[in-house]
Every structure is written in C-alpha cells, then in structure tokens.
N, C-alpha and C positions, 0 to 999 in steps of 0.2 A: 180427597182419599188417597195415602201413600201407595205406592206400587211394592211391587217385593224387592224391586232391583233399586227401591230409593230404600229401603227396608234395610236390605242387608248392607250398605253403604254406609248409612247412620251407625250400624253395628260395628261395623269398620272402627267408623270414626271413635265409637266409645273403649276399642280394645286398644285401638293407638293408646287415648290417655291414659287405659289403666299400665301401659307399659312405659310412663313416663314421656311420651312424645306431645309437644306443644303444638299443637294440630293447627291452629291460627297465628305462625308470631307473627312477630313485628314487623321484621326485616331482612335481608338477603343480600349482601356487597356480593355485586357480578363486577368481573371485569373483562368485560366481551358479552357484546350482544351476541346471540344466535349464531346469524348473517356474519357477523368477523370472525367467529370460532372456527367457522367453515372454511375460509379461508387462511388458518396457522400450518404453520411446517410442523409436518410429523414431529416429534419429542418435545414439543411445544407443554410444558408442566404448568402445575398450578394456576390452569385454565379454571375461571369459576362463571357457571351461566345459571339463568335459571328462565322456567318455562313449562308451558301444560301440556299433561304426554298425550297423548295422541295417538298414539299404536304403540301395541309391547309383542316382540314376537319371541315365543320360549322355545329355548333347547333344552337341552338336558341339566347341562353345568353353569349355560348362560343364558342372556334376553338381550335384545336388539330393541331397544326402545326410542323413539322420536319424541322429541318436543318443540314445542310451535311456539310461535309469538305473528302481530299481523307483518313483521317486516323477516319472518325466513323461520325454517325450522335447522334440526341438527342429530344426528344420529346420536345415542351414546350404547354404549356395553358395559351392563353389568353382569362380572364373570364371581363366581365363587369361589372363592380364595384370594381376590382382589379386593375385596370388602369388608367390614368386619360380618363375618357371622349372623349376628343378631342383624345387622339392617340388611342384608341380603332376605333372612325369611321372610321380615316386617313388609318388605318391596313384596316379595309374589304372597303373601296373605294377607296384604291390608289397602296395596294401592291399584287404582283402579285407572279406567284412560276420563279423560278432561280431569284428573288430579294437579297437582303444579307441584313441583321440584326445583329443590337448587343443587348442583352437582360440582364438585371438583374434582378435576383429574387432568390427564394428559394425551394429547391428540395424538391420534394415527391414523390411515389411509387402510379399509377392508380388503381381499382379495379381488373384490369388486370393482372397486376405485370409492367406494364413498367415504368421505371424511367423517370419522367417528371421535369420539371423547369416549375414552375407556375411564370409569368412575374408579373413584379410592374412595372417595365420600358423599353421600348424599345428606340433605335439609329437609325434610318433609314442609310444605310451602301453605297446604289447601286444600280440603277434601271436598270435590262435586259431589253432591246431594245425589243430582238427577244426572243419566247417560246420557252424553251426545247422541245424538241422530247417529245414524249408521253409515260409516266413512264412505264407503263405496257407492250408496248410493246415496249419497249429502242429502238437501233442501230438496224436492223437488216441491213441495206446496209451495205456489208464490204466496200466497196470504202470509205463512209464517215467516218466509224469508224475509216478508216486509215488517211484519208485530214483531219477530225476535230477531233484530238484526243482530244481537251479538251473536247468534247461532251462525246466520248467514256467512259471521265473517269467520268462525272458527273453520268451519265446513266448506266453502265453496271460494276457491283460489282467485276465479274471473270478480266476485266480489272485493274479494282482499286488495287484487290489482287495481281495482276502478276508483277504490277511495282512496288508496295512497297514490295514484295518478292526481286524484282531487286535490290534495293536499299540496304537491308537489307544483301543481299549476299554480293553485293560487299563490303559494310563494316566488312563482316566474312573473309573475302578474304585479305584484305589489312590489318586486327588484326594479321591474322596465322604470313603472312610475316613479319609483324610489330616487332610481338614476337619473333620471330627465327634470328632477327637482322639484315633483308634484307634492304635497301636503298630502299626509293621510288624517282623514278629522269623522267626526262620530256626529249624527245629525239625531234629532229625535222621532221616534217610531210612533208617540202617541201624538197626533194632530188633531185641531179642532178642523180642519177639512181638509178634503182629499184631492191633493192635486198634480201636478206634474206625471198625469199620464192618465186613458181612459178606460177604467177598470171600477168596478164596483168594490166599494169597501168594505172588511169587515168592522163592527161598528161595538164599544164599550161604552162602560158608564163611570165615570170618574167620582167612588164616596164624596171625598171631603172637599173637593171643587162641584160637586153637584152640576154634571155637566156630562153630557155624552160628547165623546170622544171617537176617534176612526184610528183605525193602526195604518200607518202608512202604504198606499200602495207604490212608492215612489219617494227618493231624497229631493229629489231635481228643486225644489220652491228654495229648498233652506241650502244646500249647497251655493242658490243662485244669491241668496243672501250674504254669504259670504266673501262672494265678490265684491257685493256695493261692500262690505267691512273692508274689505281691501286686499284678500286673496287674488291670487292670480292662475294660481294653478293645484283645483284638489279633488282629492279621488276617497271615495269611499266606498266599504264593505259593506252593505246597507240589505237587514233582514228587514224584506216585504211581503206583504200578505195582501192580494187578494181575493173577493171573494166571487170566484167563476169558476165556471164547471171543469169535471175532471177529464183530463184529455193525457195519453199520449205524452203529450209535451206540453204538460201546464201542471205546474203544483201551486197549492196554496198560500204558502209560504215556501219561499226563495231566498237565496243572495243575489241581489245587483250588486254589478262591479258600475258603477257611474262618478264620472268625472267631466270637469268642466277648466277651460281655458281661456284667458280674457286674450283680448287682441288677437284672436284664431276666427277663422272663418268655418264652413263645413268641411270645403275642400283641403285644407291643414287638417283637417281632422281624419280625413276620409285615407289619407299618406299615413297617420300616425296609426291610425287603428290597423290598418296592416302593419308595418313596422311593428306593431305590439306581436299581432298575430304571429309572424312568423318568428320572432326571438321565443316567442311564449311554447310553440311549436320544437322552434330546437334545443332548448331547455327543460323541456319536459321529455320529448320524444327520442329526442336527438336525430329529428328528420324533419324535410318537410314533407316528404308524403306520405297519405296520412288515406287509408283505404276508406270510404265511402260508397255504399250499396252497390258492395260486389267489385271498383274499380276502384285504380290507384289513382290519386289525385295529388298532384304537385303544386301545394298552395303557395310556391315562390313563383309559379308563373301569372302572367297578366292575367285579372279578374277583369271579368263581362260589367260594362256599367249600363244601363238599363231604364227606361224612365218608366213611373207609373201606368201613364196615358196608353206607350207602346208594347206594353206588356197585356195589361187587359185588353186591348184592340185588336193584338195575334192571338190572345186568348178562346179573348167570344166572338168578336165584332163587332163590340159595342167600344163608343166612341163616348167617352165618358164627359167629353168638352160640351157635347151637343147635349148636356141633360142638366142642367141647372139645380132641378130637383129632384126630391126623392121617387115620387109619385113615376116620374118617367125613364128613372130608371130599372126600378121595379119592374116596368108592363115591359120595358127591355129585356130584360131576363128570363120573367114568364116567358117571352114570343118564342126565346131558344132554350124552353125548359129545364132551364137552369134554376136547381131547387136550393135557396141558400141553409134551409134549415136551423130555421131561428123561430123562435116561440113567438115574436110581436115583430116582425121584421119590419112595416108599415111604422112603427115606434121610433125607430132609427133617423139620427139625421145623416145631412148627406154624407160625412167623412166614417161615417162608423157603416155606412153599405158599400160604399164602396170597398172599405178595407177588409169588410165578409166577401164581398167578392171575389178580391184580389184573393186570399186564403180557400179559398174552395175553388177558384178554377188555375190558380197560376201558381205559386207558391209551391205548393206542393210537387209541382215538375221539374222545381227550380233544384238539380243538385251541384252541381260547383258552385265556388264561391262567387258572388253577384252582387254587387252595389247596385240597388232600386232607391232611385233617386226623382223628384222632381214630383213630390207628392203634395195633393189637392190640399189646399191651405185650412177647409172645415175639419182636416184629418190631424192637423196637428195646431191645434190650439198656442200653442208657448214657442213654435218655431218664427223663423223673421219669413216674412216675403219677400219671394224673390226679386231683385229691381225691374225686369224684363216684363213679368208675368207675373202681376201681385195675386194669382187666383192658385198659385201654386207657393211652394216652400224649396227654402235653401237645405232638404236634408237627405238623408240616405239613411237606406237598411240594407245589411249585408245577410244574404240569407245563404244557408246550405243545407244540402239535405231535404228542402222543404222544411227549414226550418228558420224563426227571426233569428239571427245570433249577438246585430251590434244595431243600436237603432240610435242616429245622432242627430245634430242640429246646428246651423246658424241659430242662432236665439234671438230669439225677439226682447226686445231690451226697451220700447220706447214703452212707458205706463200708459199712455191713450189707447195707443192701439192695444194691450193686450185687456185691459178695460173693459172694451167694446167685444173681443173675443171671450172672453169668460162671461161677460153679457150674455151673449149667442151661445153660449153652454149650458150655463143655466136655464136659458130656458128649452135649450132641449131636454132637459133634468126633469122640467117642472113638467115639459109634455109627456115623460115615461120613458127617456132613454136611461136606464138606469145606470150608464157606462160613461154619461156625459161628465163635463168636469164641473167642481162647485165656483161660484164665486170665494176668491180669497182675498179680503181685505187687508189683511195684513201682509202678503205677499205684495200687494200691489202698492202699499205706503213703500216698502222698500223699494220697488222700482221707482218712487218718485225724488226719490232721493239720486238717483243718477247709477247706471250702469254703464261699462265698458262694452265694445263690441268684444259677443263672448261665443267658444264655439262647447259643444256637452254633448257625450256620450252616455248611456246606458246598453249593460247585456246582461244577460242570468248567467254567472257562472254556473249553473244545471244542465242549464240546455247547452252552452259549448260543449261542457263533457259530453253530454249526451252524444256530441255530433264527433267528438274527437275518437271516440270510443266505442263505433256503433253500436249504443245501447238501442234497446226496441222501445224501453220504455223513461221518460226523465225520473219515475221513482227509483230506478235504480242508480242514479247517480247523486241520491241525497243518503247522510247515515243513518236516519230516522223520520222515514218517509209517513206523512200523516193517516193512519187508519181508523176504518168504524172501529165505534168504539164497543167491545164483547160483554 
C-alpha cells in the first residue's frame, strides 16, 4: 500500500513528465566530484557536479541545497533570477529530498565560510519515490540499518566512514603484498571437502554432477596446491563460509586474506605480519596510534609474545600439559567452576576443547597486540610440529582487544604425517565433533608430489576492521550483513 507521501511524489513525477522533463535521463557529464568541488577557488566557473539532495533550506528568493554521495557533500545556491524562471519554479514545486540532480555553476564562499556552488542551470536526474528517514534522527533501528544498508549509508556518517576505510584498507593490504612480489590468485568456493580450518561448513548440491559440495571454510589447501605447482608467494582475498553461531565477532560469510611463502617459517611470517600491520595503519589512518577499549595504543611498540600453555596456566591455574585427554581437562575446568557454554562439550577433541577454554577465560582479557604461540598439535592439524617438542606446533595468532586477528603457521609439508593427522580428525568427526576436519585425499595426493618449506597466514578483513575502528559488532564492518528473512 502506498503512503500519502509516496503518492504525492508519484504525482510530481507525472507533472515533470507533463512539462517535458526526462525524469530518468541516461547520463549527466560531471567534471568534479562533490568533495573536489568543495576545494575549488572562488570564481571557478563551469563546475559540473551531481548528487542526491539531502537537505533544502528555503528563503524568500533563494534556497540552499545540500547534495551528497558516499565521499562527500556540497552546498548549492539556487537564487531567483540566476537560473531560468521555469527551472526555479520546477525545483520548488516538484523536487524532493532524496531526488538526484546534476548542476552547473560557479564556486563561491558564503558569509559563514562554506564553499558553495552558485547554480546557473540544473538537470533532473531521478525521483526518489520514498522519503528518506528524518535526517536529524537518522537510523536508530539496528535491524533496519543492516537490512536496508543503503539507507544506513545515506543517513549515517559513521557507516559511510567505516566502509570507506574498509575499501582503503583492502587497497593498502593488496599494495603491500604486490610490492613484495606476491601474486594474487583465486581458488574454488565450491569444494568436495572442508579443509583449511576447524569449522562446520555450509553444504549444497551440484545438480549436473549429482554430488554434495561444501562452501569453502578456507582457501588453504588450494593455495598450497599452487605452491606444489611452482608458485612461491601467493595471496587471495577469499570469500569464506562457516556455519557457526552468531556473535559480535563472527560472520557466517566473511572475507579472508590468506597467503603463503615458500622457504619461510613462522618466525619470518611473524615479522612480516607486523610489518604489514604497521604499513597498513599508516596508509589507511596515517598513524600507528589507534584507540582500543578507551586507551591509545601505539602499534609501533613491541608486541608481547606468550605461549598457549603460559596463558591458560596464568588465567586458570590449569597446566594443560598434565591432561593428555579431554576427560581430565573437563574435570579440571569443572573443579574451577568454568562453564564453557558448549552444548556437547564432551564430544570435542582435546584441541578444540583447549581452544574453547582459551576463548572463554583468556582471549577476552588481551587488549594490546599480542602474539600467541606454541599451540597444542591437536589444535593445528595442518601446522608443522615443533622440532624440540612434537606436542606443539610452530604457529602464532595475533590477538587484539579479545579478537583473533591473524592466524599463521610453519606449514606441515610431510604427506605421511599429514595423512595421520587427518585420519585423527576424521575419527573425531565420526564421533560427533562437527568442527573437525574431513579426510582430503586430493590434497594429500598433491602433497605426495612434494612441497618445499612453507609458512602461511590468514585473517578476516572484517575482524581487523572491527578492531581498528572500535566497532561493537562485526556486522558493522560488512556492506550487506546477513539478516533473517522477513
């Protein structure tokens, strides 16, 4: 059912047509973006810009109009006698907030110091049939902001800025890798097995091949296949899908930046990721000082390095090395009154249990950038075992403000050991651990043709943006977050 406002707008649309106006023209040639025009010197003529009308202030013989887009806004002046009389009338009779116009005129500065384009002529570029939300209240309905992100982008400055930062940050990351001779690649989204992470996949069905497939949970094993094929430095911005619970830090569809370097180990990667982080901060924010949880952190300072064992021992008093199985660990946590809030905690493998414990009692308390190292081997099925202690892996995670930002390994390249570990994971999956990995014979086949030493890393673009912009939820860091169908 159409509202009265919508009916009136449609009537104005028909009236414009009746006066011979093309209400949805094909194009309008501009010579400046709105933000560029606002920097021009007074007296600059023949300025042509276009945008959406977001406010109009009417006076007796003139009006100030603000037009806007994602990158900025510009004030316009339409004055009686300075534009065609018919255009002046049509503007005030038929144009509404939300409509699009193209304008030509000359720049000047008002008495209040605001750069303004003095209109000489304009072209109608499109009618908004629905009114925008009230400007001064904005979009306070959170669900509406996610469901109708386009309105949120029009009305909410913070959303505009955050998502522009996202694009700028991705460009900075891509530039960093390309300048260091990494090659950007693409790998399959539809996969026969769920490899590369401990996560529950989304499943689908391929009609022509008559086979079940998974949406990838990570690009890892395909990127490693490229290393087998002769690539030495690769990276991918990969859409990944994990059928896990909803939380402020988790998305079911997200963008993973993952990369691999042949002949490196995880220490090389740790130094490289810190270098990347600092350069991306400089290119995106022009500073290494970022506010995190109310405190200013200089990311250029040294980052703490702490082991998994030390962290859990410090926070719980539990020495995980004393518990070789889940049953003992579970009893130890119950004795200390730690509720892991998992519906089937006893079905978890030891690695996933330890990870759940860490996420419950330790991770939320880490604010400054911290490298977490020496993960238990049963938590890292694709990581290389440490040469000194084979129960641990050569792996690190970067933690900031209670969020895992980067995950990186010295990769396991021994196909015999990899087969054994995947067999252990397959057994856990059979016994009910939905997040355990599947057996991946095709990946093992590739490994058997030989792999050099490799180190790899991955991180969520959205989670990194969430931390750097102080967002309360990761949904604020994607253009169109998934919402429940209405």
